[in-house]
C-alpha positions as a LaTeX table, in Angstrom:
\begin{tabular}{lrrr}
\hline
Residue & $x$ (\AA) & $y$ (\AA) & $z$ (\AA) \\
\hline
Unk1 & $-14.20$ & $-0.35$ & $-12.21$ \\
Unk2 & $-11.81$ & 0.47 & $-14.82$ \\
Unk3 & $-8.42$ & 1.73 & $-13.66$ \\
Unk4 & $-8.55$ & 5.44 & $-12.51$ \\
Unk5 & $-12.21$ & 5.41 & $-13.75$ \\
Unk6 & $-10.93$ & 7.10 & $-16.90$ \\
Unk7 & $-12.04$ & 6.25 & $-20.63$ \\
Unk8 & $-9.55$ & 6.87 & $-23.51$ \\
Unk9 & $-11.02$ & 8.18 & $-26.72$ \\
Unk10 & $-9.61$ & 8.05 & $-30.28$ \\
Unk11 & $-11.07$ & 9.73 & $-33.28$ \\
Unk12 & $-10.51$ & 8.59 & $-36.99$ \\
Unk13 & $-11.76$ & 11.46 & $-39.22$ \\
Unk14 & $-11.83$ & 15.05 & $-38.82$ \\
Unk15 & $-14.35$ & 16.36 & $-41.38$ \\
Unk16 & $-17.41$ & 18.15 & $-40.56$ \\
Unk17 & $-18.80$ & 15.86 & $-37.90$ \\
Unk18 & $-15.38$ & 14.81 & $-36.60$ \\
Unk19 & $-14.36$ & 18.49 & $-36.14$ \\
Unk20 & $-17.64$ & 19.22 & $-34.41$ \\
Unk21 & $-17.34$ & 16.07 & $-32.19$ \\
Unk22 & $-14.03$ & 17.10 & $-31.07$ \\
Unk23 & $-14.90$ & 20.59 & $-30.37$ \\
Unk24 & $-18.00$ & 19.80 & $-28.32$ \\
Unk25 & $-16.08$ & 16.98 & $-26.61$ \\
Unk26 & $-13.71$ & 19.49 & $-25.20$ \\
Unk27 & $-16.36$ & 21.90 & $-24.13$ \\
Unk28 & $-18.48$ & 19.13 & $-22.46$ \\
Unk29 & $-15.80$ & 17.16 & $-21.00$ \\
Unk30 & $-16.03$ & 18.71 & $-17.42$ \\
Unk31 & $-19.88$ & 18.63 & $-17.46$ \\
Unk32 & $-19.95$ & 14.95 & $-18.41$ \\
Unk33 & $-17.40$ & 14.07 & $-15.78$ \\
Unk34 & $-19.54$ & 15.90 & $-13.10$ \\
Unk35 & $-22.73$ & 13.96 & $-14.38$ \\
Unk36 & $-21.19$ & 10.49 & $-14.68$ \\
Unk37 & $-18.12$ & 10.40 & $-12.39$ \\
Unk38 & $-15.99$ & 9.27 & $-15.35$ \\
Unk39 & $-13.17$ & 11.16 & $-16.89$ \\
Unk40 & $-13.45$ & 10.77 & $-20.82$ \\
Unk41 & $-9.97$ & 11.64 & $-22.16$ \\
Unk42 & $-9.44$ & 12.52 & $-25.88$ \\
Unk43 & $-6.07$ & 10.92 & $-26.72$ \\
Unk44 & $-5.58$ & 10.72 & $-30.36$ \\
Unk45 & $-7.10$ & 12.14 & $-33.49$ \\
Unk46 & $-6.20$ & 10.83 & $-36.92$ \\
Unk47 & $-7.04$ & 12.40 & $-40.28$ \\
Unk48 & $-5.12$ & 12.42 & $-43.50$ \\
Unk49 & $-5.08$ & 16.26 & $-43.78$ \\
Unk50 & $-3.63$ & 16.78 & $-40.50$ \\
Unk51 & $-0.01$ & 17.23 & $-39.60$ \\
Unk52 & 1.40 & 15.49 & $-36.51$ \\
Unk53 & 1.13 & 17.60 & $-33.37$ \\
Unk54 & 2.76 & 15.34 & $-30.94$ \\
Unk55 & 2.92 & 16.13 & $-27.24$ \\
Unk56 & $-0.40$ & 17.91 & $-27.34$ \\
Unk57 & $-3.74$ & 16.68 & $-25.98$ \\
Unk58 & $-4.98$ & 15.20 & $-27.96$ \\
Unk59 & $-2.18$ & 14.00 & $-30.27$ \\
Unk60 & $-2.96$ & 14.52 & $-33.97$ \\
Unk61 & $-1.65$ & 12.15 & $-36.66$ \\
Unk62 & $-2.22$ & 11.19 & $-40.33$ \\
Unk63 & $-1.88$ & 7.54 & $-39.41$ \\
Unk64 & $-5.08$ & 5.77 & $-38.12$ \\
Unk65 & $-2.96$ & 2.95 & $-36.89$ \\
Unk66 & $-1.70$ & 5.12 & $-34.03$ \\
Unk67 & $-5.27$ & 5.38 & $-32.76$ \\
Unk68 & $-5.87$ & 1.70 & $-33.27$ \\
Unk69 & $-2.84$ & 0.48 & $-31.75$ \\
Unk70 & $-2.97$ & 2.77 & $-28.51$ \\
Unk71 & $-3.39$ & 0.64 & $-25.61$ \\
Unk72 & $-4.91$ & 3.61 & $-23.75$ \\
Unk73 & $-7.80$ & 4.04 & $-26.28$ \\
Unk74 & $-10.77$ & 2.31 & $-25.20$ \\
Unk75 & $-13.29$ & 3.67 & $-27.69$ \\
Unk76 & $-12.55$ & 4.51 & $-31.25$ \\
Unk77 & $-14.88$ & 7.12 & $-32.96$ \\
Unk78 & $-14.98$ & 6.44 & $-36.67$ \\
Unk79 & $-16.23$ & 9.45 & $-38.61$ \\
Unk80 & $-14.62$ & 9.15 & $-42.06$ \\
Unk81 & $-17.60$ & 7.51 & $-43.76$ \\
Unk82 & $-17.70$ & 5.16 & $-46.75$ \\
Unk83 & $-17.14$ & 1.43 & $-46.97$ \\
Unk84 & $-13.32$ & 1.28 & $-47.00$ \\
Unk85 & $-11.13$ & 1.83 & $-45.15$ \\
Unk86 & $-13.71$ & 2.36 & $-42.48$ \\
Unk87 & $-14.80$ & $-1.32$ & $-42.29$ \\
Unk88 & $-11.16$ & $-2.47$ & $-41.95$ \\
Unk89 & $-10.47$ & 0.10 & $-39.21$ \\
Unk90 & $-13.56$ & $-1.01$ & $-37.27$ \\
Unk91 & $-12.74$ & $-4.69$ & $-37.56$ \\
Unk92 & $-9.25$ & $-3.90$ & $-36.39$ \\
Unk93 & $-10.50$ & $-1.95$ & $-33.38$ \\
Unk94 & $-12.75$ & $-4.87$ & $-32.45$ \\
Unk95 & $-9.90$ & $-7.41$ & $-32.78$ \\
Unk96 & $-7.93$ & $-5.30$ & $-30.27$ \\
Unk97 & $-10.74$ & $-5.19$ & $-27.73$ \\
Unk98 & $-11.78$ & $-1.59$ & $-28.52$ \\
Unk99 & $-15.38$ & $-0.44$ & $-28.61$ \\
Unk100 & $-16.35$ & 1.71 & $-31.69$ \\
Unk101 & $-18.85$ & 4.57 & $-32.19$ \\
Unk102 & $-19.71$ & 5.36 & $-35.78$ \\
Unk103 & $-21.94$ & 7.60 & $-37.83$ \\
Unk104 & $-21.29$ & 5.60 & $-40.94$ \\
Unk105 & $-24.87$ & 4.73 & $-42.24$ \\
Unk106 & $-23.50$ & 3.39 & $-45.61$ \\
Unk107 & $-21.33$ & 0.91 & $-43.99$ \\
Unk108 & $-23.97$ & $-0.12$ & $-41.43$ \\
Unk109 & $-26.69$ & $-0.59$ & $-44.14$ \\
Unk110 & $-24.26$ & $-2.91$ & $-46.06$ \\
Unk111 & $-22.32$ & $-4.68$ & $-43.34$ \\
Unk112 & $-24.56$ & $-4.44$ & $-40.17$ \\
Unk113 & $-24.84$ & $-8.33$ & $-39.70$ \\
Unk114 & $-21.04$ & $-8.59$ & $-39.85$ \\
Unk115 & $-20.40$ & $-5.77$ & $-37.68$ \\
Unk116 & $-22.92$ & $-6.82$ & $-34.95$ \\
Unk117 & $-21.62$ & $-10.21$ & $-34.97$ \\
Unk118 & $-17.99$ & $-9.02$ & $-34.66$ \\
Unk119 & $-18.78$ & $-6.74$ & $-31.76$ \\
Unk120 & $-20.74$ & $-9.52$ & $-29.99$ \\
Unk121 & $-18.03$ & $-12.18$ & $-30.52$ \\
Unk122 & $-15.25$ & $-9.63$ & $-29.37$ \\
Unk123 & $-17.12$ & $-8.82$ & $-26.19$ \\
Unk124 & $-16.99$ & $-5.02$ & $-27.18$ \\
Unk125 & $-19.77$ & $-2.27$ & $-27.91$ \\
Unk126 & $-20.79$ & $-0.75$ & $-31.08$ \\
Unk127 & $-22.61$ & 2.57 & $-30.96$ \\
Unk128 & $-24.27$ & 3.91 & $-34.05$ \\
Unk129 & $-26.90$ & 6.47 & $-32.90$ \\
Unk130 & $-25.45$ & 9.09 & $-35.13$ \\
Unk131 & $-26.04$ & 6.97 & $-38.25$ \\
Unk132 & $-29.77$ & 7.58 & $-38.33$ \\
Unk133 & $-31.67$ & 10.99 & $-37.75$ \\
Unk134 & $-28.77$ & 12.52 & $-35.99$ \\
Unk135 & $-30.33$ & 14.34 & $-32.98$ \\
Unk136 & $-33.18$ & 11.91 & $-32.64$ \\
Unk137 & $-32.35$ & 9.09 & $-30.23$ \\
Unk138 & $-34.10$ & 6.54 & $-32.43$ \\
Unk139 & $-31.60$ & 3.75 & $-32.13$ \\
Unk140 & $-31.55$ & 3.86 & $-28.33$ \\
Unk141 & $-35.37$ & 4.09 & $-28.34$ \\
Unk142 & $-35.99$ & 1.11 & $-30.38$ \\
Unk143 & $-33.25$ & $-1.03$ & $-28.69$ \\
Unk144 & $-34.35$ & $-0.06$ & $-25.20$ \\
Unk145 & $-37.38$ & 2.01 & $-24.62$ \\
Unk146 & $-39.58$ & 0.31 & $-27.10$ \\
Unk147 & $-38.00$ & $-3.19$ & $-26.89$ \\
Unk148 & $-41.27$ & $-4.93$ & $-25.76$ \\
Unk149 & $-43.17$ & $-3.47$ & $-28.63$ \\
Unk150 & $-44.24$ & $-5.26$ & $-31.81$ \\
Unk151 & $-43.67$ & $-2.43$ & $-34.27$ \\
Unk152 & $-46.01$ & $-2.56$ & $-37.25$ \\
Unk153 & $-45.32$ & 0.73 & $-39.06$ \\
Unk154 & $-42.44$ & 3.19 & $-39.55$ \\
Unk155 & $-42.67$ & 6.32 & $-41.58$ \\
Unk156 & $-39.82$ & 8.75 & $-41.38$ \\
Unk157 & $-38.18$ & 11.99 & $-42.79$ \\
Unk158 & $-34.56$ & 10.97 & $-42.60$ \\
Unk159 & $-32.64$ & 13.36 & $-44.53$ \\
Unk160 & $-32.65$ & 17.12 & $-43.74$ \\
Unk161 & $-31.21$ & 18.21 & $-47.00$ \\
Unk162 & $-34.06$ & 16.92 & $-49.02$ \\
Unk163 & $-36.72$ & 18.08 & $-46.56$ \\
Unk164 & $-35.14$ & 21.70 & $-46.71$ \\
Unk165 & $-35.46$ & 21.49 & $-50.40$ \\
Unk166 & $-38.96$ & 20.41 & $-50.27$ \\
Unk167 & $-39.87$ & 23.02 & $-47.81$ \\
Unk168 & $-38.47$ & 25.76 & $-49.99$ \\
Unk169 & $-40.35$ & 24.37 & $-52.93$ \\
Unk170 & $-43.63$ & 24.01 & $-51.13$ \\
Unk171 & $-43.78$ & 27.06 & $-49.02$ \\
Unk172 & $-41.74$ & 29.54 & $-51.02$ \\
Unk173 & $-42.38$ & 28.53 & $-54.53$ \\
Unk174 & $-38.55$ & 27.96 & $-55.40$ \\
Unk175 & $-37.54$ & 25.66 & $-58.16$ \\
Unk176 & $-35.68$ & 22.59 & $-57.23$ \\
Unk177 & $-32.42$ & 24.02 & $-58.51$ \\
Unk178 & $-32.99$ & 27.16 & $-56.46$ \\
Unk179 & $-33.73$ & 25.27 & $-53.22$ \\
Unk180 & $-30.78$ & 22.95 & $-53.79$ \\
Unk181 & $-28.33$ & 26.03 & $-54.26$ \\
Unk182 & $-29.68$ & 27.62 & $-51.13$ \\
Unk183 & $-29.20$ & 24.36 & $-49.26$ \\
Unk184 & $-25.63$ & 24.18 & $-50.39$ \\
Unk185 & $-24.92$ & 27.86 & $-49.41$ \\
Unk186 & $-26.15$ & 27.19 & $-45.83$ \\
Unk187 & $-24.11$ & 24.01 & $-45.56$ \\
Unk188 & $-27.00$ & 21.60 & $-45.50$ \\
Unk189 & $-26.16$ & 20.05 & $-48.84$ \\
Unk190 & $-22.87$ & 18.39 & $-49.83$ \\
Unk191 & $-20.83$ & 19.63 & $-52.87$ \\
Unk192 & $-21.98$ & 16.37 & $-54.36$ \\
Unk193 & $-25.57$ & 15.96 & $-53.14$ \\
Unk194 & $-26.33$ & 12.84 & $-55.01$ \\
Unk195 & $-26.77$ & 10.50 & $-52.08$ \\
Unk196 & $-29.33$ & 12.98 & $-50.53$ \\
Unk197 & $-31.41$ & 14.00 & $-53.54$ \\
Unk198 & $-31.50$ & 10.40 & $-55.05$ \\
Unk199 & $-32.81$ & 9.00 & $-51.84$ \\
Unk200 & $-29.88$ & 6.75 & $-51.18$ \\
Unk201 & $-28.94$ & 8.35 & $-47.86$ \\
Unk202 & $-32.39$ & 7.78 & $-46.53$ \\
Unk203 & $-32.34$ & 4.19 & $-47.95$ \\
Unk204 & $-29.22$ & 3.50 & $-45.85$ \\
Unk205 & $-30.95$ & 4.61 & $-42.82$ \\
Unk206 & $-34.13$ & 2.60 & $-43.50$ \\
Unk207 & $-31.83$ & $-0.49$ & $-43.71$ \\
Unk208 & $-30.63$ & 0.20 & $-40.25$ \\
Unk209 & $-33.99$ & 0.75 & $-38.84$ \\
Unk210 & $-35.33$ & $-2.42$ & $-40.41$ \\
Unk211 & $-32.76$ & $-4.26$ & $-38.20$ \\
Unk212 & $-33.92$ & $-2.32$ & $-34.93$ \\
Unk213 & $-37.66$ & $-2.23$ & $-35.56$ \\
Unk214 & $-38.24$ & $-5.52$ & $-37.16$ \\
Unk215 & $-35.14$ & $-7.77$ & $-36.56$ \\
Unk216 & $-34.71$ & $-8.17$ & $-40.14$ \\
Unk217 & $-31.42$ & $-7.45$ & $-42.13$ \\
Unk218 & $-32.05$ & $-5.93$ & $-45.56$ \\
Unk219 & $-29.23$ & $-4.55$ & $-47.58$ \\
Unk220 & $-30.01$ & $-1.01$ & $-48.88$ \\
Unk221 & $-29.61$ & $-2.37$ & $-52.48$ \\
Unk222 & $-32.76$ & $-4.45$ & $-52.06$ \\
Unk223 & $-34.96$ & $-1.52$ & $-50.90$ \\
Unk224 & $-37.01$ & 0.43 & $-53.66$ \\
Unk225 & $-35.62$ & 3.90 & $-53.96$ \\
Unk226 & $-36.69$ & 7.13 & $-55.74$ \\
Unk227 & $-35.35$ & 10.57 & $-55.08$ \\
Unk228 & $-36.62$ & 14.01 & $-55.51$ \\
Unk229 & $-34.34$ & 15.18 & $-58.49$ \\
Unk230 & $-37.03$ & 15.38 & $-61.08$ \\
Unk231 & $-39.89$ & 16.62 & $-58.82$ \\
Unk232 & $-41.87$ & 19.36 & $-60.67$ \\
Unk233 & $-43.48$ & 22.40 & $-59.12$ \\
Unk234 & $-46.76$ & 21.50 & $-60.90$ \\
Unk235 & $-47.14$ & 18.34 & $-58.84$ \\
Unk236 & $-46.43$ & 20.27 & $-55.71$ \\
Unk237 & $-49.27$ & 22.72 & $-56.61$ \\
Unk238 & $-51.63$ & 19.93 & $-57.48$ \\
Unk239 & $-50.79$ & 18.16 & $-54.21$ \\
Unk240 & $-51.91$ & 21.35 & $-52.43$ \\
Unk241 & $-55.11$ & 21.43 & $-54.34$ \\
Unk242 & $-55.88$ & 17.86 & $-53.22$ \\
Unk243 & $-55.08$ & 18.67 & $-49.57$ \\
Unk244 & $-51.38$ & 16.82 & $-49.62$ \\
Unk245 & $-47.73$ & 17.89 & $-48.99$ \\
Unk246 & $-45.04$ & 15.80 & $-50.65$ \\
Unk247 & $-42.16$ & 14.52 & $-48.38$ \\
Unk248 & $-39.35$ & 12.10 & $-49.06$ \\
Unk249 & $-40.41$ & 9.21 & $-46.83$ \\
Unk250 & $-38.73$ & 6.02 & $-45.57$ \\
Unk251 & $-41.76$ & 3.53 & $-45.19$ \\
Unk252 & $-41.62$ & 0.17 & $-43.45$ \\
Unk253 & $-44.93$ & $-1.67$ & $-42.74$ \\
Unk254 & $-45.19$ & $-5.21$ & $-41.29$ \\
Unk255 & $-48.21$ & $-7.40$ & $-41.97$ \\
Unk256 & $-47.95$ & $-10.64$ & $-40.04$ \\
Unk257 & $-44.67$ & $-12.02$ & $-41.37$ \\
Unk258 & $-44.41$ & $-9.78$ & $-44.47$ \\
Unk259 & $-42.35$ & $-6.64$ & $-44.46$ \\
Unk260 & $-42.44$ & $-3.88$ & $-47.21$ \\
Unk261 & $-39.62$ & $-1.46$ & $-47.24$ \\
Unk262 & $-39.47$ & 1.56 & $-49.72$ \\
Unk263 & $-38.14$ & 5.21 & $-50.00$ \\
Unk264 & $-39.74$ & 7.73 & $-52.40$ \\
Unk265 & $-41.37$ & 11.07 & $-52.55$ \\
Unk266 & $-44.90$ & 10.64 & $-50.98$ \\
Unk267 & $-48.23$ & 12.50 & $-50.77$ \\
Unk268 & $-49.26$ & 13.02 & $-47.22$ \\
Unk269 & $-52.52$ & 14.64 & $-46.03$ \\
Unk270 & $-51.64$ & 18.27 & $-44.62$ \\
Unk271 & $-53.10$ & 17.13 & $-41.29$ \\
Unk272 & $-50.55$ & 14.34 & $-40.93$ \\
Unk273 & $-47.87$ & 14.77 & $-38.23$ \\
Unk274 & $-45.08$ & 14.36 & $-40.76$ \\
Unk275 & $-46.49$ & 16.59 & $-43.39$ \\
Unk276 & $-45.64$ & 19.71 & $-41.12$ \\
Unk277 & $-42.04$ & 18.75 & $-40.47$ \\
Unk278 & $-40.12$ & 21.51 & $-42.21$ \\
Unk279 & $-36.63$ & 22.71 & $-43.16$ \\
Unk280 & $-33.66$ & 20.46 & $-42.00$ \\
Unk281 & $-35.68$ & 18.56 & $-39.43$ \\
Unk282 & $-36.15$ & 14.92 & $-39.26$ \\
Unk283 & $-38.92$ & 12.93 & $-37.68$ \\
Unk284 & $-39.86$ & 9.32 & $-37.15$ \\
Unk285 & $-43.42$ & 8.21 & $-36.90$ \\
Unk286 & $-43.97$ & 4.70 & $-35.40$ \\
Unk287 & $-46.93$ & 2.42 & $-34.57$ \\
Unk288 & $-46.71$ & $-0.49$ & $-32.17$ \\
Unk289 & $-48.95$ & $-2.67$ & $-30.08$ \\
Unk290 & $-48.21$ & $-1.07$ & $-26.77$ \\
Unk291 & $-47.01$ & 2.37 & $-27.64$ \\
Unk292 & $-49.94$ & 3.16 & $-30.25$ \\
Unk293 & $-48.55$ & 6.02 & $-32.32$ \\
Unk294 & $-45.46$ & 7.85 & $-31.57$ \\
Unk295 & $-43.53$ & 10.64 & $-33.17$ \\
Unk296 & $-39.89$ & 11.73 & $-32.48$ \\
Unk297 & $-38.47$ & 14.89 & $-33.99$ \\
Unk298 & $-35.28$ & 16.77 & $-34.21$ \\
Unk299 & $-32.57$ & 18.30 & $-36.34$ \\
Unk300 & $-31.34$ & 15.85 & $-39.19$ \\
Unk301 & $-28.61$ & 17.87 & $-40.88$ \\
Unk302 & $-25.52$ & 19.52 & $-39.68$ \\
Unk303 & $-22.38$ & 18.41 & $-37.92$ \\
Unk304 & $-23.57$ & 19.36 & $-34.42$ \\
Unk305 & $-26.56$ & 17.09 & $-34.50$ \\
Unk306 & $-24.51$ & 14.10 & $-35.65$ \\
Unk307 & $-21.80$ & 14.95 & $-33.01$ \\
Unk308 & $-24.37$ & 15.03 & $-30.31$ \\
Unk309 & $-25.46$ & 11.54 & $-31.08$ \\
Unk310 & $-21.81$ & 10.30 & $-31.40$ \\
Unk311 & $-21.05$ & 11.96 & $-28.01$ \\
Unk312 & $-24.08$ & 10.24 & $-26.50$ \\
Unk313 & $-22.82$ & 6.88 & $-27.56$ \\
Unk314 & $-19.26$ & 7.53 & $-26.24$ \\
Unk315 & $-20.79$ & 8.34 & $-22.78$ \\
Unk316 & $-23.21$ & 5.26 & $-22.84$ \\
Unk317 & $-20.39$ & 2.91 & $-23.72$ \\
Unk318 & $-17.97$ & 4.57 & $-21.38$ \\
Unk319 & $-20.42$ & 4.06 & $-18.44$ \\
Unk320 & $-20.72$ & 0.29 & $-19.44$ \\
Unk321 & $-16.86$ & $-0.13$ & $-19.61$ \\
Unk322 & $-16.34$ & 1.80 & $-16.36$ \\
Unk323 & $-18.82$ & $-0.45$ & $-14.60$ \\
Unk324 & $-17.46$ & $-3.49$ & $-16.35$ \\
Unk325 & $-20.74$ & $-4.39$ & $-17.75$ \\
Unk326 & $-20.22$ & $-7.08$ & $-20.27$ \\
Unk327 & $-20.90$ & $-6.61$ & $-23.98$ \\
Unk328 & $-21.15$ & $-9.86$ & $-25.85$ \\
Unk329 & $-24.86$ & $-10.06$ & $-26.01$ \\
Unk330 & $-26.11$ & $-10.05$ & $-29.66$ \\
Unk331 & $-26.92$ & $-6.69$ & $-31.07$ \\
Unk332 & $-29.31$ & $-8.09$ & $-33.51$ \\
Unk333 & $-31.84$ & $-10.94$ & $-33.43$ \\
Unk334 & $-32.55$ & $-12.03$ & $-36.90$ \\
Unk335 & $-36.11$ & $-13.08$ & $-37.62$ \\
Unk336 & $-35.78$ & $-15.61$ & $-40.30$ \\
Unk337 & $-39.61$ & $-15.96$ & $-40.60$ \\
Unk338 & $-40.08$ & $-12.38$ & $-42.01$ \\
Unk339 & $-40.12$ & $-12.20$ & $-45.73$ \\
Unk340 & $-39.60$ & $-8.97$ & $-47.71$ \\
Unk341 & $-42.42$ & $-7.97$ & $-50.02$ \\
Unk342 & $-41.96$ & $-7.36$ & $-53.60$ \\
Unk343 & $-42.50$ & $-3.67$ & $-54.53$ \\
Unk344 & $-45.00$ & $-4.84$ & $-57.11$ \\
Unk345 & $-47.24$ & $-6.25$ & $-54.32$ \\
Unk346 & $-47.49$ & $-3.06$ & $-52.21$ \\
Unk347 & $-50.96$ & $-1.47$ & $-51.79$ \\
Unk348 & $-51.38$ & 2.23 & $-51.42$ \\
Unk349 & $-53.13$ & 5.20 & $-53.00$ \\
Unk350 & $-51.68$ & 6.87 & $-56.09$ \\
Unk351 & $-51.50$ & 10.35 & $-57.85$ \\
Unk352 & $-51.26$ & 10.17 & $-61.57$ \\
Unk353 & $-50.51$ & 13.06 & $-63.78$ \\
Unk354 & $-51.41$ & 12.46 & $-67.57$ \\
Unk355 & $-50.34$ & 15.05 & $-70.31$ \\
Unk356 & $-53.04$ & 14.54 & $-73.13$ \\
Unk357 & $-55.09$ & 16.64 & $-75.58$ \\
Unk358 & $-57.96$ & 18.52 & $-74.28$ \\
Unk359 & $-60.65$ & 16.88 & $-76.39$ \\
Unk360 & $-63.83$ & 14.70 & $-75.83$ \\
Unk361 & $-63.22$ & 11.11 & $-75.12$ \\
Unk362 & $-59.60$ & 11.47 & $-73.74$ \\
Unk363 & $-60.53$ & 11.20 & $-70.06$ \\
Unk364 & $-62.93$ & 8.09 & $-70.77$ \\
Unk365 & $-59.90$ & 6.34 & $-72.40$ \\
Unk366 & $-57.83$ & 6.80 & $-69.40$ \\
Unk367 & $-60.52$ & 5.79 & $-66.83$ \\
Unk368 & $-61.52$ & 2.82 & $-68.97$ \\
Unk369 & $-57.96$ & 1.45 & $-68.79$ \\
Unk370 & $-57.72$ & 2.15 & $-65.08$ \\
Unk371 & $-60.97$ & 0.44 & $-64.53$ \\
Unk372 & $-60.03$ & $-2.64$ & $-66.33$ \\
Unk373 & $-56.83$ & $-2.90$ & $-64.13$ \\
Unk374 & $-59.07$ & $-2.78$ & $-61.07$ \\
Unk375 & $-58.09$ & 0.78 & $-60.09$ \\
Unk376 & $-60.76$ & 2.92 & $-58.49$ \\
Unk377 & $-60.76$ & 6.66 & $-58.99$ \\
Unk378 & $-61.20$ & 8.84 & $-55.95$ \\
Unk379 & $-60.95$ & 12.27 & $-57.54$ \\
Unk380 & $-60.05$ & 14.05 & $-60.92$ \\
Unk381 & $-58.69$ & 17.54 & $-61.56$ \\
Unk382 & $-58.16$ & 19.39 & $-64.72$ \\
Unk383 & $-57.51$ & 23.05 & $-64.32$ \\
Unk384 & $-56.48$ & 24.15 & $-68.02$ \\
Unk385 & $-58.72$ & 24.26 & $-70.93$ \\
Unk386 & $-57.04$ & 24.47 & $-74.28$ \\
Unk387 & $-58.31$ & 22.77 & $-77.29$ \\
Unk388 & $-55.12$ & 23.17 & $-79.23$ \\
Unk389 & $-52.58$ & 21.79 & $-76.80$ \\
Unk390 & $-52.06$ & 18.95 & $-74.40$ \\
Unk391 & $-53.02$ & 19.70 & $-70.81$ \\
Unk392 & $-52.45$ & 18.05 & $-67.35$ \\
Unk393 & $-55.22$ & 15.70 & $-66.16$ \\
Unk394 & $-54.53$ & 14.51 & $-62.64$ \\
Unk395 & $-56.27$ & 11.53 & $-60.96$ \\
Unk396 & $-56.08$ & 10.36 & $-57.27$ \\
Unk397 & $-56.86$ & 6.69 & $-56.95$ \\
Unk398 & $-58.20$ & 4.74 & $-54.03$ \\
Unk399 & $-56.01$ & 1.88 & $-52.70$ \\
Unk400 & $-54.56$ & $-0.23$ & $-55.48$ \\
Unk401 & $-51.58$ & $-2.53$ & $-56.02$ \\
Unk402 & $-48.33$ & $-1.32$ & $-57.53$ \\
Unk403 & $-48.46$ & $-3.99$ & $-60.11$ \\
Unk404 & $-51.88$ & $-2.87$ & $-61.43$ \\
Unk405 & $-51.00$ & 0.87 & $-61.49$ \\
Unk406 & $-47.76$ & 0.20 & $-63.32$ \\
Unk407 & $-49.56$ & $-1.99$ & $-65.80$ \\
Unk408 & $-52.30$ & 0.57 & $-66.38$ \\
Unk409 & $-49.71$ & 3.43 & $-66.79$ \\
Unk410 & $-47.72$ & 1.45 & $-69.45$ \\
Unk411 & $-50.97$ & 0.87 & $-71.35$ \\
Unk412 & $-51.88$ & 4.61 & $-71.26$ \\
Unk413 & $-48.43$ & 5.87 & $-72.06$ \\
Unk414 & $-48.54$ & 3.66 & $-75.18$ \\
Unk415 & $-51.69$ & 5.39 & $-76.39$ \\
Unk416 & $-51.39$ & 8.16 & $-79.30$ \\
Unk417 & $-53.12$ & 10.68 & $-76.84$ \\
Unk418 & $-50.13$ & 10.36 & $-74.40$ \\
Unk419 & $-47.85$ & 13.47 & $-75.01$ \\
Unk420 & $-45.60$ & 12.88 & $-72.14$ \\
Unk421 & $-44.82$ & 9.86 & $-69.75$ \\
Unk422 & $-47.36$ & 9.72 & $-66.84$ \\
Unk423 & $-45.90$ & 11.11 & $-63.58$ \\
Unk424 & $-46.71$ & 8.79 & $-60.57$ \\
Unk425 & $-46.47$ & 9.42 & $-56.85$ \\
Unk426 & $-47.71$ & 7.15 & $-53.96$ \\
Unk427 & $-49.84$ & 8.48 & $-51.17$ \\
Unk428 & $-50.07$ & 7.53 & $-47.52$ \\
Unk429 & $-52.50$ & 8.37 & $-44.81$ \\
\hline
\end{tabular}
């Protein structure tokens, strides 16, 4: 057992998540000690906006080096986000024999292989539950509970901010801007919400999940990503007419040794489990050879949810350290046989909205081009009739390839009848 059965904790970063972590840590310390028999002690907190409060417990400082060099700190909790200086801090912690807990999805999605290797070679632990889906223990589930499964599909809502915006637009008729402003006023959206609404936050998390579910390291930069910024209320209404809801999904599917990864707004049937996940909640839907179909659900936005996941990692690592359980086993097995599919090769259903003149022969021109590209039509909807102006014509297709659909859309958009570029959404069942 570790001397005095005590685990020293140091925190770098005291923003929304960091401050919540510290607050909850203090309140839960006695409870955790009773449950584990281990005394977790918060020794130092470093943040550039904090003055030094020496002699207090914990001791506050502006200098992260004071956390990294403290011999009594066993676990460093990195909550500053971004690539640098977070990457350097974590590497330095590993080199000094300290384990690390992080919520840094941007860093993990770009440097996961390096970090896993450094932790393994250094005989230390890396906890990153808070980096994906906050209150949902998806990392631990995939690494431990589902370790014997061959996971074939993951579809997930991984960003509480965008899910809240889509809920407001779908159920309350708000515009994108109205919903975004409300999300900001409630603290769900950052002052600069670009990472959320452009889908990049979700893509970072999907990159991490691909390592855990499929043993494949894929940089977030190589994952197709589309956000919700340009989502129009008219498409939400048409989706409802077809029996769908629109959700920003992270999608991963494995076919033999081929893996497709993508993030985009997606049409889901109203009866699908994910279609009814509302507000800031996240959910991860998985299919595997032994588990069948599984859904995990929980809050995905807010400092407390992320702080809960970080605290769970601290306790989990602390138990291993107190019991002298060795780290050093690889966190990631890289399956070199798996190939990443090109986006042009994916097969799914599509929603296509054309803005064209309401006159005889227009629909025939569109369907002829779709047919020549091997795209079969499932249903057509045209609500408005106006001989003098362009109107929306909406088509739902059967399963088709991305390459064929994009080619057909380019051909249709080049016609004189096309008044606006075609709006395209992908649909899943």
